[in-house]
C-alpha positions in Angstrom: 36.1 -63.2 -1.6 39.7 -62.3 -2.0 41.5 -59.2 -0.8 41.6 -57.7 -4.3 37.9 -58.0 -4.8 37.3 -56.3 -1.4 39.6 -53.4 -2.3 37.8 -53.0 -5.7 34.4 -53.0 -4.0 35.5 -50.4 -1.5 36.9 -48.2 -4.3 33.7 -48.4 -6.2 31.7 -47.5 -3.1 34.0 -44.6 -2.4 33.7 -43.4 -6.0 29.9 -43.6 -5.8 29.9 -41.5 -2.6 32.1 -38.9 -4.1 30.1 -38.7 -7.3 26.9 -38.4 -5.3 28.3 -35.6 -3.2 29.5 -33.9 -6.4 26.1 -34.1 -7.9 24.5 -32.8 -4.7 26.8 -29.8 -4.8 26.0 -29.2 -8.4 22.3 -29.2 -7.7 22.6 -26.7 -4.9 22.1 -23.1 -6.1 24.8 -20.6 -5.9 24.2 -18.1 -3.1 24.9 -14.6 -4.2 27.7 -12.8 -2.5 25.4 -10.2 -0.9 23.5 -13.1 0.8 26.5 -15.0 2.2 25.8 -13.7 5.7 22.3 -15.1 5.7 22.7 -18.1 3.4 20.0 -20.2 5.1 17.4 -17.5 4.7 18.3 -17.1 1.0 18.0 -20.8 0.4 14.6 -20.8 2.1 13.5 -18.1 -0.3 14.9 -20.2 -3.2 12.9 -23.2 -2.2 9.6 -21.7 -1.0 9.6 -18.0 -2.0 10.3 -14.9 0.1 6.6 -14.3 0.9 4.0 -16.7 2.3 0.3 -16.2 2.6 -2.0 -17.6 5.3 -5.7 -16.9 6.1 -8.0 -17.1 9.1 -11.8 -16.6 9.3 -14.3 -15.4 11.8 -16.8 -16.9 12.5 -15.3 -20.3 11.8 -18.8 -22.0 12.0 -21.7 -20.7 9.9 -25.4 -20.9 10.3 -27.9 -21.3 7.5 -29.1 -17.7 7.4 -27.5 -14.6 6.0 -24.5 -13.5 8.0 -21.3 -11.4 7.9 -17.9 -13.2 7.7 -14.5 -11.7 7.8 -11.4 -13.4 6.2 -8.0 -12.1 7.2 -5.3 -12.7 4.6 -1.8 -12.3 5.9 1.3 -11.9 3.8 4.6 -12.5 5.8 8.1 -12.1 4.3 11.4 -13.5 5.4 13.7 -11.6 7.7 17.1 -10.6 6.4 19.5 -7.6 6.9 19.2 -4.6 4.6 21.9 -2.2 5.9 21.2 1.4 6.7 19.0 3.3 4.3 20.6 6.3 2.6 19.4 9.8 3.3 16.6 10.8 1.0 15.7 14.2 -0.5 11.9 14.0 -1.1 9.6 16.4 -2.9 5.9 16.0 -2.6 4.0 17.5 -5.5 0.3 17.7 -4.5 -2.3 18.6 -7.1 -4.9 20.7 -5.3 -6.7 22.0 -8.4 -10.5 22.2 -8.4 -10.9 18.7 -9.8 -9.5 17.3 -6.6 -12.0 19.0 -4.3 -13.7 17.1 -1.5 -12.6 13.5 -0.7 -9.9 13.4 -3.3 -7.9 16.2 -1.7 -8.6 14.6 1.7 -7.0 11.3 0.5 -4.0 13.1 -1.0 -3.4 15.1 2.2 -3.6 12.1 4.4 -1.2 10.2 2.2 1.2 13.1 2.1 1.1 13.6 5.9 1.9 9.9 6.3 5.0 10.3 4.1 6.2 13.3 6.1 5.7 11.3 9.4 7.8 8.4 7.8 10.8 10.6 7.0 13.9 10.2 9.2 15.8 13.1 10.8 18.5 12.8 8.1 16.1 13.3 5.2 15.2 16.5 3.4 11.7 17.6 2.2 10.0 20.1 -0.1 6.3 20.5 -0.6 4.9 21.9 -3.8 1.2 22.6 -4.1 0.0 22.6 -7.7 -2.8 24.8 -9.0 -2.7 27.6 -11.6 0.9 28.2 -10.4 3.1 26.0 -8.3 3.4 27.1 -4.6 6.8 26.0 -3.3 8.1 25.4 0.2 11.8 25.0 -0.5 13.7 21.8 0.4 15.0 21.8 4.0 16.3 19.2 6.5 13.7 17.3 8.5 14.1 19.1 11.8 11.2 18.9 14.2 10.3 22.5 13.4 10.4 22.0 9.6 8.4 18.8 9.9 5.6 20.6 11.7 5.7 23.5 9.2 5.4 21.1 6.2 2.6 19.2 7.8 0.7 22.4 8.5 1.0 23.6 4.9 -0.3 20.2 3.7 -3.2 20.2 6.2 -4.5 23.7 5.3 -4.6 23.1 1.6 -7.9 23.7 -0.3 -8.8 22.8 -3.8 -8.8 25.8 -6.2 -7.9 26.7 -9.8 -6.6 24.7 -12.7 -3.8 22.0 -12.8 -0.3 22.6 -14.2 1.4 19.3 -13.2 4.4 19.9 -15.4 5.2 23.2 -13.8 5.0 21.5 -10.4 7.4 18.8 -11.6 9.8 21.5 -13.0 9.9 23.1 -9.6 10.5 19.7 -7.9 13.4 18.9 -10.2 14.9 22.4 -9.5 14.7 21.7 -5.7 16.4 18.3 -6.1 19.1 19.7 -8.4 20.4 22.0 -5.7 24.0 21.2 -4.6 22.8 20.4 -1.0 20.9 17.4 -2.4 23.6 15.8 -4.6 24.6 13.1 -2.1 21.0 12.0 -1.2 18.7 9.6 -2.9 16.2 11.8 -4.7 12.5 11.1 -4.9 9.4 12.9 -6.2 6.0 11.7 -5.3 3.1 13.2 -7.3 -0.4 13.1 -5.8 -3.0 13.9 -8.5 -6.0 12.7 -10.5 -3.8 13.1 -13.6 -6.2 15.6 -15.1 -3.7 18.3 -16.1 -5.3 21.3 -17.8 -2.2 23.6 -18.3 1.4 23.2 -19.4 2.3 19.7 -20.6 -0.9 17.7 -20.6 -0.3 14.7 -22.8 0.7 11.3 -21.5 3.8 10.8 -23.6 5.1 14.3 -22.9 4.8 13.9 -19.1 6.4 10.5 -19.3 9.3 12.1 -21.2 9.7 14.7 -18.4 10.0 11.9 -15.8 12.5 10.0 -18.0 14.7 13.1 -18.5 14.7 13.7 -14.7 15.9 10.1 -14.1 18.5 10.1 -16.9 20.0 13.5 -16.3 19.6 14.0 -12.5 19.0 10.5 -11.0 15.6 11.6 -9.8 13.0 8.9 -9.2 9.4 9.9 -10.0 6.6 8.1 -8.1 2.9 8.7 -8.7 -0.2 8.3 -6.6 -3.4 8.4 -8.7 -6.3 9.8 -6.6 -9.9 8.9 -7.2 -11.9 6.5 -9.2 -11.8 8.6 -12.4 -8.1 9.3 -12.3 -6.1 9.0 -15.5 -4.3 5.8 -14.5 -2.4 5.4 -17.8 -0.9 8.9 -17.6 0.2 8.4 -13.9 1.6 4.9 -14.5 3.5 6.0 -17.6 5.3 8.7 -15.6 6.2 6.2 -12.8 7.5 3.7 -15.3 9.8 6.2 -17.0 10.8 7.6 -13.7 11.7 4.2 -12.2 9.2 4.8 -9.4 6.2 3.1 -8.0 2.6 3.8 -9.3 -0.1 3.6 -6.7 -3.8 4.2 -6.7 -5.9 5.5 -3.8 -9.7 5.6 -3.6 -9.9 5.2 0.2 -8.5 7.4 2.9 -8.2 4.5 5.3 -5.3 2.9 3.4 -3.0 5.9 2.7 -0.3 4.7 5.1 1.0 2.2 2.5 2.4 5.1 0.4 4.9 6.0 3.0 6.0 2.4 3.3 6.5 2.1 -0.4 8.7 5.2 -0.5 10.8 3.8 2.3 11.1 0.4 0.5 12.6 2.1 -2.5 15.7 2.8 -0.4 16.5 -0.8 0.7 16.7 -4.4 -0.4 13.1 -5.8 -0.7 11.7 -9.2 -0.3 9.3 -8.9 -3.2 8.0 -6.6 -5.9 4.9 -6.4 -8.1 2.9 -8.2 -5.3 -0.7 -8.7 -6.1 -3.7 -10.6 -4.7 -6.6 -11.9 -6.8 -9.7 -13.0 -5.1 -12.7 -14.9 -6.4 -15.4 -15.7 -3.9 -17.6 -18.8 -3.7 -21.0 -19.3 -5.3 -23.0 -18.7 -2.1 -20.8 -15.8 -1.0 -20.9 -12.0 -1.7 -17.8 -9.8 -1.5 -18.9 -6.7 0.3 -15.6 -4.9 0.6 -11.9 -5.2 0.9 -10.2 -3.5 3.9 -6.6 -2.7 4.6 -5.4 -2.0 1.1 -6.9 -0.3 -2.0 -8.6 -2.7 -4.4 -10.4 -3.0 -7.7 -13.7 -4.9 -7.3 -15.9 -6.2 -10.0 -18.8 -8.3 -8.8 -17.4 -11.2 -6.8 -13.8 -10.6 -8.1 -11.2 -8.4 -6.6 -7.7 -7.4 -7.6 -5.6 -6.1 -4.7 -2.2 -4.5 -5.7 0.2 -4.6 -2.8 3.3 -3.3 -4.5 6.6 -4.0 -2.7 7.2 -5.9 0.5 10.2 -5.4 2.7 12.1 -7.8 5.1 10.1 -9.2 8.1 7.0 -7.3 6.9 3.5 -8.4 7.7 0.7 -7.1 5.4 -2.9 -7.8 6.2 -6.0 -7.6 4.0 -9.5 -8.2 5.4 -12.3 -9.5 3.2 -15.8 -8.5 4.3 -18.0 -11.3 3.0 -21.7 -12.3 3.4 -23.1 -15.8 3.0 -26.7 -16.8 2.3 -28.6 -19.9 1.1 -25.8 -22.3 2.1 -28.1 -25.1 3.1 -28.3 -27.1 6.4 -25.9 -30.0 5.9 -22.7 -29.9 8.0 -19.9 -29.4 5.6 -17.0 -27.0 4.6 -18.1 -23.9 2.7 -15.7 -22.4 0.2 -15.6 -18.7 0.9 -12.9 -17.6 -1.6 -10.1 -18.7 -3.8 -7.1 -16.4 -3.4 -4.0 -16.2 -5.7 -0.8 -14.5 -4.6 1.6 -13.4 -7.3 4.9 -11.6 -7.0 8.4 -11.1 -8.2 10.8 -12.6 -5.7 13.4 -9.9 -5.2 15.9 -12.3 -3.5 15.9 -15.1 -6.2 14.6 -13.2 -9.2 11.8 -15.7 -9.7 8.1 -15.2 -10.4 6.1 -16.8 -7.6 2.5 -17.8 -7.2 0.6 -19.3 -4.2 -3.0 -20.4 -4.2 -5.1 -20.6 -1.1 -8.7 -21.8 -0.4 -10.4 -19.8 2.3 -13.1 -22.0 4.1 -15.5 -22.0 7.0 -17.7 -24.8 8.2 -21.5 -24.9 7.9 -22.6 -26.1 11.3 -25.7 -24.3 12.7 -25.3 -26.1 16.1 -21.9 -24.4 16.7 -22.6 -21.1 14.9 -24.0 -19.1 17.8 -21.5 -19.5 20.6 -18.2 -17.9 21.4 -16.4 -21.0 20.2 -17.5 -20.2 16.6 -15.2 -17.1 16.6 -11.6 -16.9 15.7 -10.7 -14.2 18.3 -7.5 -13.1 16.7 -9.2 -12.6 13.3 -12.1 -10.8 15.0 -9.6 -8.3 16.7 -7.9 -7.6 13.4 -11.2 -7.4 11.4 -13.0 -5.1 13.9 -10.1 -2.6 13.8 -10.0 -2.6 9.9 -13.8 -2.2 9.9 -13.6 0.9 12.1 -10.8 2.4 10.1 -12.7 1.9 6.9 -16.1 3.2 8.2 -14.6 6.3 10.0 -12.7 7.1 6.8 -15.9 7.0 4.9 -17.5 9.4 7.4 -14.5 11.7 7.1 -14.8 11.7 3.3 -18.5 12.4 3.5 -17.8 15.3 5.8 -15.2 16.7 3.4 -17.8 16.5 0.6 -20.3 18.3 2.8 -22.7 15.4 3.2 -23.6 16.1 6.8 -26.5 13.6 7.0 -24.3 10.8 5.7 -21.7 11.4 8.4 -24.1 10.7 11.2 -25.7 7.7 9.4 -22.3 6.1 8.8 -21.1 6.5 12.4 -24.4 5.3 13.8 -24.4 2.1 11.7 -20.7 1.6 12.6 -21.5 1.7 16.3 -24.3 -0.8 15.9 -22.1 -3.2 13.9 -19.4 -3.0 16.6 -22.0 -3.9 19.2 -22.9 -7.0 17.2 -19.3 -7.9 16.7 -18.6 -7.6 20.4 -21.7 -9.4 21.7 -19.7 -12.5 22.4 -16.2 -11.0 22.6 -16.3 -7.5 23.9 -12.8 -7.6 25.3 -11.3 -8.6 21.9 -12.8 -5.6 20.1 -11.9 -3.1 22.9 -9.2 -1.5 20.8 -11.5 -1.1 17.9 -14.2 0.5 20.1 -11.7 3.0 21.5 -10.5 3.9 18.0 -14.1 4.4 16.9 -14.9 6.8 19.7 -11.7 8.7 19.2 -12.2 9.1 15.4 -15.9 9.8 15.5 -15.4 12.6 18.0 -12.6 14.1 15.9 -14.8 13.9 12.7 -17.8 15.5 14.4 -15.7 18.2 16.0 -14.0 19.0 12.7 -17.5 19.1 11.0 -18.7 21.8 13.4 -15.7 24.1 12.9 -16.0 27.1 10.6 -14.5 26.6 7.1 -11.1 28.3 6.6 -10.8 31.2 4.3 -9.7 30.5 0.7 -5.9 29.7 0.5 -4.2 32.7 -1.0 -0.8 31.1 -1.6 1.0 32.6 1.4 4.1 30.4 0.8 6.7 31.3 -1.8 5.2 32.0 -5.2 7.3 31.1 -8.2 7.6 33.4 -11.1 6.7 32.3 -14.5 9.6 30.5 -16.2 10.3 30.0 -19.9 9.0 26.8 -21.3 11.5 24.0 -21.1 12.3 21.7 -24.0 10.5 18.9 -22.2 7.3 20.8 -22.4 7.2 20.7 -26.2 4.9 18.2 -27.7 6.4 15.5 -29.9 
């Protein structure tokens, strides 16, 4: 081969390498400017999504008789910097009308107290209690003294009167429109069953109120629908127009998620519109979902998670029972789980599917080796949180006999869980004793006198334009 042919061959090879490199660069996605400092993490989100789901089961081995099984679903997001969250001015509007009496008001109070605990020292807070007339605690900085004052006013609330949600929102907007709040991120969180009786009561009108607050005052309206019979459409409509989150709460053991969702509104998130869908296997019964609120129908469950922040871990526990699974050693499909979400880093819709399994093996089903000890520890604590919450709700509804029955059954269930792994459920046992003692002590206390609106009472105001029906 001559020198000319060798040079030509080398040139062709060099051209191929350069073209290949060019094509490789063309295929590589453009990393946004805001992610340049953590490019590798962003590319990982681009390839695989910002949230991943895993599962573990206890017991891992099943017998051929009826038994309880716990599946722990874990959602874990990528870690990335978010910067410092801005100071927030927050108004909690809490419907404490007669329709929220009992467990509904208990759920609302626990969620509101969680939000107050989650506020930073640089934040501001107002609490407005809605009944016939709004009862306003004016917005103040979150000093230790003010924090305790606000928590006390929430804790002592009792259900009374009718529900004028629009009047409460008007007061909230007035508080957030004060000059002292102009530089803060402004948020309203409405806790209600959505059953307004006075003022603006129609869905479109209340949504227009939220939209006007957003457009004219940069106020974000979030809603938390309390109770199984809440008007979900009305509450969700307000949140949509107010560019806020819409949550539902039917369980006082999962109220802490509301505080987290409020905080995630202030920073860059990993994912939004996160939801789990669960379908259990043919020989399996879905008894309950623990850790997050859910909508169950037969052996199907929809579990809205909402938003997930950076480096966050969200756990959901499925309480399942199995029966008539046979005797042959084989894998048993417990559930099919689908995770769906909007990836906030790459603006893609993502899905991930997972099959949750255990192994039918009666010979291995009775010993300690059948257990996943980490899953047992997580599940036992979730079990206690759910059962003591039910007892607390029963006490709030005045069902004294139910309280004792729930606590007694919980104690027996914990003994069975810990028969082979007592050390692993020690935290759950300690939590159970603490919470049961608190519930029984609270149950034996005399009921407080009716709330007479001892905080600032607002004078009747002329109807605003937003209150006119269209």
